C-alpha positions as CSV (number, residue, x, y, z in Angstrom):
1,M,-56.2,-27.4,94.9
2,P,-57.2,-24.0,96.1
3,F,-60.9,-24.6,95.4
4,A,-63.4,-27.4,95.2
5,G,-64.5,-29.1,91.9
6,S,-64.5,-32.3,90.0
7,V,-62.2,-34.0,87.4
8,I,-64.1,-34.2,84.1
9,G,-61.3,-34.7,81.6
10,L,-57.8,-35.8,81.0
11,S,-55.6,-35.7,77.9
12,I,-52.2,-37.0,77.1
13,S,-50.0,-36.0,74.1
14,V,-46.5,-37.3,73.3
15,V,-44.2,-36.1,70.6
16,T,-41.2,-38.3,70.0
17,T,-38.0,-37.5,68.0
18,P,-36.3,-39.8,65.6
19,G,-34.0,-42.2,67.5
20,A,-36.2,-42.0,70.7
21,P,-35.9,-45.0,73.1
22,E,-38.0,-48.0,72.1
23,A,-40.2,-47.8,75.2
24,V,-41.5,-44.4,74.0
25,T,-42.1,-45.3,70.4
26,T,-43.6,-48.8,70.9
27,G,-44.8,-48.8,74.5
28,I,-48.1,-48.0,76.2
29,L,-48.5,-45.0,78.4
30,T,-51.2,-44.7,81.0
31,A,-52.0,-41.4,82.8
32,T,-54.0,-41.9,86.0
33,V,-55.5,-39.2,88.2
34,Y,-54.7,-39.5,92.0
35,K,-56.3,-37.5,94.8
36,N,-54.4,-37.3,98.1
37,E,-52.1,-40.1,97.1
38,A,-54.9,-42.5,96.2
39,T,-56.0,-43.5,92.7
40,T,-59.3,-42.3,91.5
41,G,-59.4,-44.9,88.8
42,F,-59.8,-42.3,86.1
43,S,-57.2,-42.7,83.4
44,V,-56.3,-42.4,79.8
45,V,-54.2,-44.9,77.8
46,L,-52.0,-44.0,74.9
47,A,-50.4,-46.6,72.6
48,A,-47.3,-44.8,71.4
49,G,-46.2,-44.9,67.8
50,G,-45.3,-42.5,65.1
51,I,-44.1,-39.0,65.7
52,A,-47.1,-37.6,67.5
53,S,-49.7,-39.6,69.6
54,R,-52.6,-38.3,71.7
55,N,-55.7,-39.5,73.4
56,Y,-58.2,-38.2,75.9
57,A,-60.9,-39.4,78.3
58,V,-63.9,-37.7,79.8
59,Q,-66.3,-38.6,82.6
60,A,-69.5,-37.1,84.1
61,K,-69.2,-34.2,86.5
62,D,-69.1,-35.1,90.2
63,T,-67.7,-38.6,89.4
64,D,-64.4,-37.7,91.0
65,V,-64.8,-34.7,93.3
66,F,-62.2,-32.8,95.3
67,S,-62.3,-30.2,98.0
68,A,-60.2,-27.1,98.6
69,G,-56.9,-28.3,100.0
70,D,-57.0,-31.7,98.2
71,R,-53.9,-32.7,96.3
72,L,-54.4,-33.8,92.7
73,Q,-51.7,-35.7,90.7
74,C,-51.4,-37.2,87.3
75,V,-49.2,-40.3,87.5
76,I,-47.7,-41.6,84.2
77,S,-46.8,-45.3,83.9
78,S,-45.3,-47.1,80.9
79,S,-45.1,-50.7,79.6
80,K,-44.0,-52.5,76.5
81,P,-46.7,-54.4,74.5
């Protein structure tokens, strides 16, 4: 990031089309925030189903801080129930 701050929220939204692979329509997606290649432990889980699914998570300011030059990533993993 070009500046310092903290991660306070994360949202995930998935829109599927008819005939989508089963893992998308019946699976579980987890989005996790990473800082400099290490997990922060802050994540949001989405149990897929239907045409549109969304979820979000929030946390207190300064729980996961980053400095200018840190690399933030959002890693998505999936699993079947």
